[in-house]
C-alpha positions in Angstrom: 0.0 0.3 0.4 1.5 3.4 -1.1 1.1 6.5 1.6 -0.3 9.1 0.0 1.3 11.7 -1.4 1.7 14.9 1.3 1.0 18.1 -1.0 3.4 21.1 0.0 1.7 24.5 0.3 3.2 26.7 -2.6 6.0 28.8 -0.9 4.7 32.7 -1.5 6.3 34.9 -4.0 7.5 37.6 -2.7 7.0 40.6 -4.7 9.8 43.6 -4.3 8.6 47.0 -3.0 8.2 49.6 -5.9 11.5 51.5 -4.1 13.4 48.1 -3.9 12.7 47.5 -8.2 13.7 51.5 -8.3 17.0 50.8 -6.3 18.0 47.9 -8.1 17.7 49.2 -11.7 20.0 52.6 -10.8 22.4 50.5 -9.2 22.1 48.0 -12.3 22.8 51.1 -14.3 25.8 52.3 -12.0 27.6 49.4 -12.7 27.1 49.4 -16.4 28.4 52.3 -16.5 31.4 51.8 -14.0 32.3 48.8 -16.1 32.3 49.9 -19.4 34.4 53.0 -18.6 37.0 50.2 -16.7 36.9 48.0 -19.1 36.8 50.2 -23.1 37.2 53.6 -21.6 34.7 56.7 -21.0 34.7 58.0 -25.2 33.1 54.3 -25.8 30.7 54.5 -23.0 28.1 55.8 -25.6 24.4 55.7 -24.4 23.6 52.7 -26.3 26.7 50.7 -24.4 25.3 51.7 -20.8 21.5 50.9 -21.6 22.9 47.7 -23.3 25.2 46.2 -20.0 22.4 47.1 -18.5 19.9 45.2 -19.6 17.2 48.5 -20.3 16.1 50.8 -22.3 17.8 54.4 -23.1 14.8 55.6 -22.0 14.2 53.6 -18.8 18.1 55.4 -18.0 17.0 58.6 -18.6 13.7 57.7 -16.1 15.9 57.5 -13.4 19.2 60.0 -14.1 17.4 62.3 -16.9 20.8 62.6 -19.4 24.2 61.3 -19.9 25.8 63.7 -17.3 22.8 63.2 -14.5 24.3 58.8 -14.1 27.9 60.4 -14.7 27.3 62.1 -10.8 25.7 60.1 -9.7 28.2 57.4 -10.7 31.3 60.5 -9.1 29.1 60.6 -5.7 28.4 56.5 -5.5 32.2 56.5 -5.7 33.3 58.2 -2.8 30.1 57.3 -1.3 32.3 53.6 -2.0 35.9 54.9 -0.6 33.9 55.7 2.5 32.8 53.0 2.9 36.3 51.0 2.2 37.8 53.4 4.6 35.0 52.1 7.1 35.0 52.7 10.9 38.2 55.1 12.2 40.4 53.5 15.1 40.4 54.6 17.9 42.5 57.7 19.1 44.6 55.7 21.9 46.3 53.6 18.3 49.7 54.3 17.7 49.6 57.5 14.7 51.3 54.6 12.6 48.8 52.1 13.4 46.4 54.6 12.3 48.8 55.3 9.1 49.3 52.3 8.3 45.2 51.7 7.7 43.9 55.0 6.0 46.2 53.6 3.5 46.2 50.2 2.9 42.2 51.1 2.9 42.5 53.9 0.8 45.0 52.3 -1.9 42.1 49.3 -2.3 40.1 51.8 -3.8 42.1 53.5 -5.4 42.9 50.3 -7.4 39.6 49.2 -8.0 37.5 50.0 -10.9 34.7 52.5 -9.1 38.2 54.6 -8.9 39.2 54.1 -12.2 36.0 55.2 -13.8 36.1 57.8 -11.6 39.1 59.0 -12.4 38.0 59.1 -16.4 35.0 61.5 -15.8 36.5 63.7 -13.8 39.4 64.2 -16.8 35.7 64.2 -19.0 34.1 66.6 -17.1 33.4 70.4 -18.2 35.5 72.9 -15.9 32.1 74.2 -14.3 31.0 71.2 -13.6 34.0 69.0 -12.1 36.2 72.6 -9.7 32.8 72.5 -7.7 32.9 68.8 -7.6 36.5 68.3 -7.0 35.9 71.1 -4.0 33.0 69.3 -2.3 35.2 65.7 -2.3 38.0 68.1 -0.5 35.6 68.9 1.3 34.2 65.4 2.5 38.3 64.3 2.2 38.7 66.4 5.2 35.8 64.7 7.2 37.8 61.6 6.5 41.5 62.8 7.8 39.3 64.1 10.5 38.7 61.1 11.8 41.6 59.4 11.0 43.5 61.8 12.7 42.2 64.3 15.0 45.3 65.7 15.9 46.2 67.1 11.2 43.6 69.9 11.4 42.6 69.9 8.6 41.7 74.3 8.5 45.3 74.4 9.0 47.2 75.5 5.2 49.7 72.5 6.3 47.6 70.2 6.9 45.8 70.5 3.7 48.5 70.3 2.0 49.9 67.1 3.1 46.6 65.7 2.4 46.6 66.6 -1.2 49.4 65.4 -1.3 48.6 61.4 -0.4 45.6 62.4 -2.7 47.6 62.9 -5.2 50.1 60.1 -4.8 47.1 57.6 -4.3 45.8 59.3 -8.0 49.8 58.4 -9.3 49.5 55.7 -8.3 46.5 54.2 -9.4 47.5 56.2 -13.0 50.6 53.9 -13.1 48.6 50.9 -12.2 46.1 51.6 -15.2 49.1 52.1 -18.3 50.8 48.6 -16.3 47.6 46.4 -17.2 48.4 43.4 -15.7 51.8 44.0 -15.0 51.5 46.7 -11.9 52.9 45.1 -8.8 52.0 44.7 -5.3 53.3 48.5 -4.7 54.1 48.1 -1.3 57.6 49.9 -1.6 55.2 53.5 -2.4 53.0 52.5 0.0 55.7 52.2 2.5 57.0 55.5 1.9 53.4 57.2 1.5 52.8 55.4 5.3 56.8 57.3 6.8 56.4 61.1 5.3 52.3 61.1 6.7 53.7 59.1 9.9 56.3 62.2 10.1 54.3 64.8 8.9 51.5 64.2 11.9 54.1 64.1 13.9 55.7 66.9 13.7 53.1 68.8 14.6 49.4 67.3 12.7 50.7 68.4 9.8 52.2 72.0 10.5 55.7 72.9 9.5 
């Protein structure tokens, strides 16, 4: 005698909210832009290419971002948010300056060597000055906040501290650019990162970046 078959109740269909669908579409479009710029460059990242990679129509892209400039600005903002997330929670002030610098440099380089940063860099190079300059100032203001959380002894209102912070940005940018040019041949950059760490420890340690 065969046992009666047990009927399993159908699983309820999980329905995503409109807000969830909107967020997923926006993320898919921004990811398409980042990947396209990283793989084929800014000039070949056309409206058609963005739509194809995202699996949507260009009309859908316009619905969410307005135009290509709108999506590029959204990618810039998302890239800096990603950078802040990568840096994460700053170490406790009681941590040694050397430990805080090492954490800051290591986490920062993790972002600067990523496709997110490569796309950000190419976008900035191709933006008109009236858009690029204000965004650069906004980015610098956010950098000051992050810098202050890692190095409270380095006053970001002081010219010397700003110069040191800009120097760190310049080093990361130069290393990232070199890595892009070298492609798969790029190394770990451990010596350059060590030089940067030594400089930051010394300059912050002798008076919060002043002198």
